N, C-alpha and C positions, 0 to 999 in steps of 0.2 A: 408200804407197799412192798412186798418180796420180789424178788427177782424171776420168780415163776408168775407171781401177778402180773408184772411189767411186761415179761415176754409173752403171756398171754393176750394183755391188753394190745400189744404192738400187732400181734397176728390177726386178732380181730379187726383192726383199724385197716391194717392192709387187705384184708378180705372184703371191707366194706368198700373200700376204695377201687378195688379191683372191679367189684361188683357194679361200682356206680359208672365205672368206663366201660361197661358193657352194655347199658342202658343208651338209648339214643334219648337226645336231648331235644327240646325244641327248635334249637339251630339244627341237628341233623335231619330232622322234619321237613324244615324250610329248606334243606338242601336237595334233600329228596325231591318234592315239590319242583323246586326250581330247574332240575335237571331232568325230571319229567317233562317240562314244559317246554324245555330245550329240544328234547327228542323230537315231540311233537312239532316243536316250530321247524326244525330241519327236514320233518316229513312233508311240510308245504310246499318248500322248494320242489318247482316240476323233477319228475325223474325221466330217465332216456330208457324207455322200454329196450328188452335185447331179446333177439330172438323169436321164432315164434311163438313161444309161450307169453311174451310180453313181460316178462318179470324186470322190473325197473332198476336201473342205476340210481340211488338216491343219496343224500347226503347221512342218512340215518345210522350207517355202521360208523360215521365219523363220531357222532354225539355219543352212540354205545359206547364206544371204548373209551371216549373221553369220560363218561360217567365212572365207569370201572377205575380208570386212572385215578381220577379226584377224590371219588368218594370210598372207594373200597369194595370189597366183595359185598358185605351186606348191605349197605346203603346204594350199592350200585345197583345190583339185581332190585333192589325194592322201588328205586326211580325208573328202571327201565320196566319193570314188570308193572308198575302203575300205569305207564303211558301204554302197555300191550292191553291191559286190563280195560283203560277207558275206551279203547280203540274198540275191541270186543264187545264193550257193554253198546255200543251205538255212536260213540263220538266220531265224527272224520277226521282222523287224525292219522291214518294210514296213508301211504302215498297214493297220490291221486284222488285224496277225498274219501277212499274206501274206508269202510266200518262194518263192524257186526259179525257174528259166528262164521256166516259165510267166507270169510277170508281165508279160515282153516281149510276149505275145499279146494282153494287156489294153489296155482303152482307156488307162490311166493309164500306160503305156510311155514315152510320148514325153516324159512331164512328169521320170519316174526317170532317164531317159537325159540329161535336161538338167541335171541337179542338179550334177553335177560340172562340167560346161560351165559352168554361170552361176556357180559357186563360183571358178572361175579366173578369169572374166571378171570378176567383180566384185571380187577380190582385185588382179587389174592396175589397173583405175581408181580402186580405193581407193590402191593404192601413188603413182600419180600424184597423187592428190589430198593427200596425206599429204606428199608432199615440195615439191608447188607453191603450197598454198594455207595461209594462216593465218585470214583470214576468212571466213566463212560456209561454213566446212568442213563441217559438218553437212549444209547443203543440196547441197555437190558430191556427198557419201557418200550420199546418199538419191538423187541424181540417176542415180548408178551402179548401184543397186539396180534402180532402175526399167529401166533400159536392159537390164541383165541380165535383169531379169524379163520384160518386154515381148519382146526379141528373142530369147531364147534360151527360156527356162520356157516362157512362153505359145505360141511358135513351134513348138516340137518338141512342145509338148502337143496344140495343134490339128491338126500332122501326125500325132501317135498315133492321135486319135479318129478320123481319116479313115482311115488305114491299118485299125485293128483294130477301131474301132466303125463302120466303113462307113457314114461321114455324109460329104455334100459339106462345099465349104469353108464355106460360108455358115452352115449349122446347125453344124458344128464351132466356127466363130468364135462364133458366140452362145452355144452353150455354154459356152465358155472365159471369156465375159466375167463368168461369176458369180464368178469366181475373182479379179478386180480390185479389188476394194474390200478384202478380206481381205489383199490381198497389200500393198495401200498402207499398211494399218495396220503389218502385220508389218514391212515394211521402215523404218517410222519407229521402230518399237520394236528393231530390229536397229542403226540408225545410233546411239540411243541409248544401247544396250549397248555399242556398239563405242567411241564416243566416250569413256564413261567408262573402258573398258580402255585405250585408247590414253594416257587422261592417268595412269591408273595405272602402265602399264608403256609409255613412249614409246618403246621398242626393239623392240615385239613385232612390228611391221611392218615398218619401215624401219629396220634394225640399222646403226647407224653405228659405223665405224671408228677405235676409241680410239687 
């Protein structure tokens, strides 16, 4: 075999390997299902209604962030998206046992829509952190969760309260501030759990080609 043929064969093998790494395996699908169930289970824990609109403080944001930190952008989005779709389809897996499309007309709608997007954003940032950092990794992962929380979850949450709760921006923003202390604590817990998982299973997020 000539050098040209060898190079072509090597390139073809590399391309096939790269393509295979992008496909979801049975393990990936299993992880997606497990984390979707985990998010649903966290919603069963009774929430604490906040303010006149009654948008509850729940454990869901913890498992949403954990899904992104552990699974990455694509699988994290799929896991949390599956949870949201099942809830919209009628399974009583939203906070308080709520379900159905009617939730999209509630003040909580912005938060629920934000969950899959936040998992994806957190997962993307977590992938960058895991690949490029060694020192202070926990702090960087916490920063990733806070960026996703503030920009996506709280941003869309405020928008949902403005649209469905008929609040102006200032009142919606003030109502949303009540969720910040709990989210900081939950993000810290999510990072602690994620670091333990990454230590036990180094390839769970950034899979390395053998």
